[in-house]
C-alpha positions as CSV (number, residue, x, y, z in Angstrom):
1,X,0.0,0.0,0.0
2,X,2.9,2.4,0.8
3,X,5.4,1.0,-1.7
4,X,4.8,3.6,-4.5
5,X,7.7,6.0,-5.1
6,X,7.1,8.8,-7.7
7,X,10.9,9.1,-8.2
8,X,10.6,6.3,-10.8
9,X,8.2,8.3,-12.9
10,X,9.1,12.0,-12.3
11,X,9.0,14.1,-15.4
12,X,7.2,11.5,-17.6
13,X,4.2,12.3,-19.9
14,X,1.7,12.0,-17.0
15,X,3.6,14.6,-15.0
16,X,3.7,16.9,-17.9
17,X,-0.1,16.8,-18.3
18,X,-0.6,17.2,-14.6
19,X,1.8,20.0,-14.0
20,X,1.1,22.0,-17.2
21,X,-2.6,22.0,-16.2
22,X,-1.7,22.9,-12.6
23,X,0.4,25.9,-13.8
24,X,-2.5,27.2,-15.9
25,X,-4.8,27.1,-12.9
26,X,-2.2,28.7,-10.6
27,X,-1.8,31.5,-13.1
28,X,-5.6,32.0,-13.2
29,X,-5.6,32.3,-9.4
30,X,-2.8,34.9,-9.5
31,X,-4.8,37.2,-11.7
32,X,-6.6,38.6,-8.6
33,X,-4.9,40.1,-5.6
34,X,-7.0,38.1,-3.2
35,X,-5.1,35.4,-1.4
36,X,-5.6,31.7,-2.0
37,X,-5.1,28.3,-0.5
38,X,-3.3,25.4,-2.3
39,X,-3.8,21.8,-1.1
40,X,-1.8,18.8,-2.4
41,X,-3.3,15.6,-0.9
42,X,-0.6,13.2,-2.2
43,X,2.5,15.4,-2.2
44,X,5.3,12.9,-2.5
45,X,8.9,14.1,-2.2
46,X,8.3,17.4,-4.0
47,X,11.5,17.5,-5.9
48,X,13.3,14.7,-7.9
49,X,16.7,14.1,-9.3
50,X,16.6,13.2,-12.9
51,X,19.9,11.3,-12.5
52,X,18.8,9.3,-9.5
53,X,19.0,5.5,-9.6
54,X,15.2,5.3,-9.7
55,X,14.8,7.8,-12.5
56,X,17.6,6.1,-14.6
57,X,16.0,2.7,-14.0
58,X,12.8,3.6,-16.0
59,X,14.2,6.4,-18.2
60,X,10.7,7.9,-18.4
61,X,11.9,11.4,-18.1
62,X,14.0,11.0,-21.3
63,X,10.7,10.5,-23.3
64,X,9.0,13.2,-21.2
65,X,10.3,16.4,-19.8
66,X,13.8,16.1,-21.3
67,X,12.4,15.5,-24.8
68,X,10.1,18.5,-24.3
69,X,12.8,20.8,-23.1
70,X,15.2,19.8,-25.9
71,X,12.5,20.5,-28.4
72,X,11.8,23.9,-26.8
73,X,15.5,24.9,-27.0
74,X,15.6,24.0,-30.7
75,X,12.4,25.8,-31.6
76,X,10.7,27.8,-28.8
77,X,8.4,29.7,-31.2
78,X,6.6,26.4,-32.1
79,X,5.3,26.0,-28.5
80,X,1.9,27.2,-27.4
81,X,2.1,30.3,-25.2
82,X,0.0,28.5,-22.6
83,X,3.0,26.2,-21.9
84,X,5.5,29.1,-21.3
85,X,5.1,29.3,-17.5
86,X,5.5,25.5,-17.1
87,X,8.5,25.4,-19.4
88,X,10.2,28.3,-17.7
89,X,9.8,26.6,-14.3
90,X,11.1,23.3,-15.6
91,X,14.1,24.9,-17.3
92,X,15.2,26.3,-14.0
93,X,15.1,23.0,-12.2
94,X,16.5,21.1,-15.2
95,X,19.7,23.2,-14.9
96,X,20.1,21.5,-11.5
97,X,19.2,18.1,-13.1
98,X,15.9,18.1,-11.2
99,X,12.2,18.0,-11.8
100,X,9.8,19.8,-9.6
101,X,6.7,18.0,-8.3
102,X,3.4,19.7,-7.6
103,X,4.4,20.8,-4.0
104,X,7.4,22.8,-5.3
105,X,5.4,24.1,-8.3
106,X,2.7,25.3,-5.9
107,X,5.3,26.9,-3.6
108,X,6.8,28.8,-6.5
109,X,3.5,30.4,-7.2
110,X,2.8,31.5,-3.6
111,X,2.5,35.2,-2.8
112,X,2.4,37.0,0.5
113,X,-0.8,35.9,2.2
114,X,-1.3,32.7,0.2
115,X,-1.3,29.3,2.0
116,X,0.1,25.9,1.1
117,X,-1.0,22.6,2.7
118,X,0.8,19.4,1.8
119,X,-0.2,15.9,2.9
120,X,1.9,12.8,2.5
121,X,1.4,9.4,4.2
122,X,4.6,7.6,3.2
123,X,7.1,7.8,6.1
124,X,10.2,8.2,3.9
125,X,8.6,10.5,1.4
126,X,7.3,12.9,4.0
127,X,10.8,13.4,5.4
128,X,12.3,14.1,2.0
129,X,9.4,16.5,1.4
130,X,10.3,18.4,4.5
131,X,13.8,18.8,3.2
132,X,12.6,20.0,-0.2
133,X,9.9,22.4,1.0
134,X,10.7,25.4,3.2
135,X,8.0,25.7,5.8
136,X,8.1,29.5,6.0
137,X,6.0,30.4,9.0
138,X,2.3,30.0,8.3
139,X,2.7,29.9,4.5
140,X,3.4,26.2,4.2
141,X,2.2,23.3,6.3
142,X,3.2,19.7,5.9
143,X,0.9,17.0,7.4
144,X,2.0,13.4,7.8
145,X,-1.5,12.0,7.3
146,X,-3.8,9.8,5.2
147,X,-5.3,12.4,2.9
148,X,-8.6,10.6,2.3
149,X,-9.2,10.7,6.0
150,X,-8.0,14.2,6.4
151,X,-10.3,15.9,3.8
152,X,-12.9,16.7,6.4
153,X,-10.4,18.4,8.7
154,X,-8.7,20.5,6.0
155,X,-11.7,21.7,4.1
156,X,-12.9,24.3,3.9
157,X,-9.6,26.2,4.5
158,X,-9.8,29.6,6.3
159,X,-8.9,31.2,2.9
160,X,-11.6,29.8,0.7
161,X,-10.3,30.8,-2.7
162,X,-7.9,28.2,-4.1
163,X,-7.4,24.6,-5.3
164,X,-7.1,21.1,-4.2
165,X,-5.0,18.6,-6.2
166,X,-5.5,14.9,-5.6
167,X,-3.3,12.3,-7.4
168,X,-3.1,9.0,-5.5
169,X,-1.0,6.1,-6.7
170,X,-4.0,4.0,-7.7
171,X,-2.0,1.0,-6.7
172,X,-5.0,-0.5,-4.8
173,X,-8.6,-0.9,-5.9
174,X,-10.0,1.3,-3.2
175,X,-8.0,4.4,-4.5
176,X,-10.6,4.8,-7.2
177,X,-13.6,4.9,-4.9
178,X,-11.7,6.7,-2.1
179,X,-10.6,9.5,-4.6
180,X,-14.2,10.1,-5.7
181,X,-15.6,10.1,-2.2
182,X,-12.9,12.5,-1.0
183,X,-13.5,14.8,-3.9
184,X,-17.3,14.7,-3.4
185,X,-16.8,15.5,0.3
186,X,-14.4,18.3,-0.5
187,X,-16.9,19.8,-3.0
188,X,-19.6,19.6,-0.4
189,X,-17.5,21.4,2.2
190,X,-15.6,23.7,-0.1
191,X,-17.9,24.5,-3.0
192,X,-15.8,27.4,-4.3
193,X,-12.6,25.5,-4.4
194,X,-11.1,24.3,-7.7
195,X,-10.9,20.5,-7.3
196,X,-8.4,18.7,-9.5
197,X,-8.1,14.9,-9.8
198,X,-5.3,13.2,-11.8
199,X,-5.9,9.6,-12.9
200,X,-3.9,7.0,-14.9
201,X,-5.1,5.4,-18.2
202,X,-4.5,1.7,-17.8
203,X,-6.0,-1.0,-20.0
204,X,-6.8,-3.3,-17.0
205,X,-8.6,-0.5,-15.1
206,X,-11.2,0.5,-17.8
207,X,-14.2,-0.4,-15.6
208,X,-12.9,1.6,-12.6
209,X,-12.0,4.6,-14.8
210,X,-15.3,4.7,-16.5
211,X,-17.2,4.7,-13.2
212,X,-14.9,7.3,-11.7
213,X,-15.2,9.7,-14.7
214,X,-18.9,9.3,-14.9
215,X,-19.4,9.9,-11.2
216,X,-17.2,13.1,-11.4
217,X,-19.2,14.5,-14.3
218,X,-22.5,13.8,-12.5
219,X,-21.2,15.5,-9.3
220,X,-20.2,18.6,-11.3
221,X,-23.5,18.6,-13.2
222,X,-25.6,18.3,-10.0
223,X,-24.0,21.3,-8.5
224,X,-23.6,23.4,-11.7
225,X,-19.8,23.4,-11.5
226,X,-17.7,24.0,-14.5
227,X,-16.2,20.6,-15.4
228,X,-13.2,19.9,-17.6
229,X,-11.8,16.5,-18.4
230,X,-8.5,16.4,-20.3
231,X,-6.7,13.3,-21.3
232,X,-3.3,12.8,-23.0
233,X,-2.5,9.5,-24.7
234,X,1.0,8.5,-25.8
235,X,0.2,5.0,-26.9
236,X,-2.8,2.9,-28.1
237,X,-4.6,1.1,-25.3
238,X,-4.9,-1.9,-27.6
239,X,-1.1,-2.2,-27.8
240,X,0.1,-0.9,-24.4
241,X,-0.2,-3.1,-21.3
242,X,1.0,-0.4,-18.9
243,X,0.3,3.3,-18.6
244,X,-0.7,4.5,-22.0
245,X,-1.8,8.0,-20.9
246,X,-3.4,10.0,-18.1
247,X,-6.1,12.5,-17.4
248,X,-7.1,15.5,-15.3
249,X,-10.6,16.1,-14.1
250,X,-11.3,19.6,-12.8
251,X,-14.4,20.7,-11.0
252,X,-14.9,24.4,-10.8
253,X,-12.5,24.9,-13.6
254,X,-11.3,28.4,-14.2
255,X,-12.8,30.5,-17.0
256,X,-11.2,29.7,-20.3
257,X,-9.3,26.8,-18.9
258,X,-10.9,24.4,-21.4
259,X,-9.8,26.7,-24.3
260,X,-6.2,26.7,-23.0
261,X,-6.2,22.9,-22.7
262,X,-7.5,22.7,-26.3
263,X,-4.4,24.5,-27.4
264,X,-2.0,22.4,-25.3
265,X,-3.2,18.9,-25.7
266,X,-2.7,18.4,-29.5
267,X,0.7,19.9,-29.2
268,X,1.7,17.6,-26.3
269,X,0.2,14.6,-28.1
270,X,2.3,15.3,-31.2
271,X,5.4,15.9,-29.2
272,X,5.3,13.0,-26.7
273,X,3.3,10.2,-28.3
274,X,4.8,7.2,-30.1
275,X,3.7,7.7,-33.7
276,X,4.2,3.9,-34.2
277,X,1.8,3.2,-31.4
278,X,-1.0,5.7,-32.0
279,X,-2.4,8.0,-34.5
280,X,-1.5,11.6,-33.5
281,X,-5.1,12.7,-34.0
282,X,-6.1,10.2,-31.3
283,X,-3.6,11.3,-28.6
284,X,-6.0,13.6,-26.7
285,X,-9.6,13.8,-25.4
286,X,-11.2,17.0,-24.0
287,X,-14.6,17.3,-22.5
288,X,-15.8,20.6,-21.1
289,X,-19.2,21.1,-19.5
290,X,-19.4,24.8,-18.8
291,X,-22.5,25.8,-16.9
């Protein structure tokens, strides 16, 4: 249950979708001077070495963020402007041979008065997280807790404007139901919060994924919340036995977020997908229910 370590996968195609989306939402929050709260329920270590033993074992970052940054250095004008903030952030850490996870990305977007709450259950990961995240006074708080159980205690936050990101490992069956139930509770308690759920695309989890995505859309529709579901595929589900893509589901999506994702997804699909595995026109799915 607690064996998952994100260091094996840091900077892969799933991280690119998740963190590019996150950067867009953070930019949207920064457009107003009002403070906000950022919550990451499965924070992990926060920062990852691209030359670590774990990263080198899988080589996923070579086909992910390293490939993307190399392409940007060769032809920056070909990149959608919506990716610029994410690329700039990644370049800074790549110079140190690192990749920033969502906790560090969130901290980089904090302003005076904004709050950051990070939850991590893994004993080793939470200690690494503490070393990677500077807990500056009341601005950042790290909790060594089960996030599914902590949702009731941390929502709504005192500063009600903000977002919650949930990206469990999905190693166990209950992660799918627990993730939805936690999001539903968070929406009930924090109805103005932007609720973001990352999920993997796995051939052997099609039933669970279909139920999860359908439940999230119904939840958003019942409460008249803007809902965006964005998926990036790098291989065909018929040919790939492992992770062939991933998705982001956002309840209370910021205005124009769906349009920004419509510009990003085709580009990332063409850049990151294996053309021998999947038709480039089939590398992304975007659903937007804007009420």
